[in-house]
C-alpha positions, 0 to 999 in steps of 0.5 A: 139509761146509761149516761149520754156523753155531755156536751164537750163545749162552754155551754155559757152564752147558751142559757136562755130563761123563759123571756131570753127563749121566747125572745129569740125563738123565731133565730133559734128555730128558724131551721126547724120552724117549730111554733112556741110552746105554750106549755111551760115544761115544753118551754124548760125542756127547749132552755135544756137542748140550746144549753146542749144537756140533750139527755134532760131535754129528752127526758123532760119532752117525752114527761110532757108528752104532747109538744114536748115529744118534737124536744126529746126527738131532736134531742136524741137525733142530735145527740146520736149524731154528733155525740154518741160515740158507740155506732150499735147504740147511735143506730138503735137511737137513730131507730127509737126516733124515727118509731116514735116519730111515726106514732107522733105523725098518728096523733098529729098528722097535721105536724110538720116536725113529727115528719122531719123528724122520722124523716132525719132518723132513717136517713142518718141510720141509712148513712151509717148501714150504707146508703145503697143498703138502705136504698135496698131496703126501700129506705130512701122512699121513706126519707123523701116522701116524709120530707115532701111531707114536711115541706107540704105542711110548712113551706118555710122548713129550712132544714127539710129543704137542705135533707131533702137537697142532701137526699138527692146529692146522696142517692146521685153520689151513691148509685148514680144519676140513672138509677137515682132516677128510679129513686127519685132523685135529680140533680137540677132539684137537689141544688135548687133545694139547697140554694131554697135552704140558705135564703130561709135560713141564710146564717145556717152553718149546717144549710152551708156545709150540706150545701158544700157537699151537694155541689161537690157529689152533684157536680164534683170538682168543678163546685169544689171552690164554691164549697170550699168558700161555704165550709170557711163561711160555716166555719166563721159562724156565730153559735147561737145554741149547743147544735149550733155548736157542735155544725159548726165544730163540725166545719172547723174540723172539716176545714183542717181535715 
């Protein structure tokens, strides 16, 4: 496998030991509701992930299997989303995550993150090929069903609420309310999901960013001031790990544009 691009920020604050990982686990995983792993090798894979050592986290997770698959999927999906430069490679990586998460569902049908990472990867792949094209290929219903299953299995999964809210917003933004209805997209549902996500994970920069984007997509310029305030809040967040640092850096870049 080609060497992945290194995490571009200082990661000294994100170096966890097994003990500090356990201590901060609830805060670090408020988004994905992943339970603390008993297996020391899976803990080590998560330590790599939180430090921004995404390729090491991916490789270590795959080597362990089981709960390690979730680390591998998250590491690859977040890396592809933020750091992979080549569009073709990025799309291939998302498809690989979706396939692996699909296989994980067969093994563990009650694992919420098996459904979440499939939805995330297909959703990002769909954005890459264009939302309209993705909907024409039937990917929209796959994303929606997988996210609804995630929330059914883990009602406090904040990231699934964000992603499902973003699904409603993007579909309506791209094809309009009438056609959006045929895809199961609805403005009121989208707005409600963003609110729930921030109630579940109030310090999440990505929840603030996605809600800001969703407000403008669903309700236009009248929500622009609120969206700008959410971006400012996201940019002011303090990251607890590498992924959060990437989320916050994105919010800051958007504000500068």
